[in-house]
SEROSE-988714 format. One record per residue (C-alpha): residue number from 1; x, y, z. Coordinates in nm, 4 decimals, m for minus. Layout:
residues N
+-----+----------+----------+----------+
:  nr :        u :        v :        w :
+-----+----------+----------+----------+
: NUM :        X :        Y :        Z :
...
+-----+----------+----------+----------+
***
This chain:
residues 65
+-----+----------+----------+----------+
:  nr :        u :        v :        w :
+-----+----------+----------+----------+
:   1 :   5.1973 :  17.1829 :  16.3922 :
:   2 :   5.5704 :  17.1915 :  16.3320 :
:   3 :   5.5904 :  16.8114 :  16.3143 :
:   4 :   5.3207 :  16.8017 :  16.0454 :
:   5 :   5.4963 :  17.0705 :  15.8412 :
:   6 :   5.8327 :  16.8971 :  15.8716 :
:   7 :   5.6826 :  16.5567 :  15.7859 :
:   8 :   5.5589 :  16.7098 :  15.4613 :
:   9 :   5.9052 :  16.8467 :  15.3854 :
:  10 :   5.7927 :  17.2088 :  15.3810 :
:  11 :   6.0262 :  17.4753 :  15.5144 :
:  12 :   5.9088 :  17.7364 :  15.7617 :
:  13 :   5.9849 :  18.0295 :  15.5320 :
:  14 :   5.8094 :  17.8663 :  15.2376 :
:  15 :   5.4957 :  17.7966 :  15.4400 :
:  16 :   5.4939 :  18.1427 :  15.5959 :
:  17 :   5.5127 :  18.2990 :  15.2518 :
:  18 :   5.2382 :  18.0719 :  15.1179 :
:  19 :   4.9970 :  18.1682 :  15.3955 :
:  20 :   5.0981 :  18.5328 :  15.4012 :
:  21 :   5.2607 :  18.5720 :  15.7420 :
:  22 :   5.6055 :  18.6571 :  15.8745 :
:  23 :   5.8348 :  18.3538 :  15.9269 :
:  24 :   5.9176 :  18.4723 :  16.2791 :
:  25 :   5.5481 :  18.4863 :  16.3651 :
:  26 :   5.4970 :  18.1348 :  16.2266 :
:  27 :   5.7926 :  18.0080 :  16.4278 :
:  28 :   5.6456 :  18.1527 :  16.7476 :
:  29 :   5.3082 :  17.9927 :  16.6702 :
:  30 :   5.4638 :  17.6524 :  16.6068 :
:  31 :   5.6701 :  17.6724 :  16.9257 :
:  32 :   5.3699 :  17.7674 :  17.1396 :
:  33 :   5.5032 :  18.1133 :  17.2178 :
:  34 :   5.2194 :  18.2962 :  17.0450 :
:  35 :   4.8609 :  18.2233 :  16.9526 :
:  36 :   4.7190 :  18.2415 :  16.6015 :
:  37 :   4.3877 :  18.3626 :  16.4689 :
:  38 :   4.1379 :  18.1308 :  16.3051 :
:  39 :   4.2203 :  18.2647 :  15.9588 :
:  40 :   4.5895 :  18.1872 :  15.9996 :
:  41 :   4.5155 :  17.8398 :  16.1357 :
:  42 :   4.2785 :  17.7624 :  15.8495 :
:  43 :   4.5322 :  17.8790 :  15.5886 :
:  44 :   4.8014 :  17.6704 :  15.7628 :
:  45 :   4.5838 :  17.3584 :  15.7582 :
:  46 :   4.4739 :  17.4183 :  15.4004 :
:  47 :   4.8296 :  17.4662 :  15.2769 :
:  48 :   4.9402 :  17.1429 :  15.4490 :
:  49 :   4.6253 :  16.9648 :  15.3304 :
:  50 :   4.5226 :  16.8506 :  15.6785 :
:  51 :   4.1955 :  16.8923 :  15.8690 :
:  52 :   4.1930 :  17.1935 :  16.1001 :
:  53 :   4.1536 :  16.9684 :  16.4033 :
:  54 :   4.4884 :  16.8062 :  16.3191 :
:  55 :   4.6600 :  17.1288 :  16.4181 :
:  56 :   4.4204 :  17.2617 :  16.6835 :
:  57 :   4.3397 :  16.9312 :  16.8565 :
:  58 :   3.9813 :  17.0474 :  16.8924 :
:  59 :   3.7059 :  16.7916 :  16.8994 :
:  60 :   3.3627 :  16.8451 :  16.7583 :
:  61 :   3.0571 :  16.6939 :  16.9338 :
:  62 :   3.0510 :  16.4218 :  16.6653 :
:  63 :   3.4106 :  16.3221 :  16.7551 :
:  64 :   3.3040 :  16.2613 :  17.1139 :
:  65 :   3.0304 :  16.0063 :  17.0322 :
+-----+----------+----------+----------+
***
């Protein structure tokens, strides 16, 4: 997650503000120290304009064909 955000040139504080969470919480999520709810993950992906699976690494049944 952090690599995607940094590749887009978006600062942690700016992204946290845009998705409505505390920067410290976002930092812990990005560093794997804390989990995030689906709503937070979807807002994160939407703000970075990436598919949700790019940040969750989840595969759908279609991806496994």
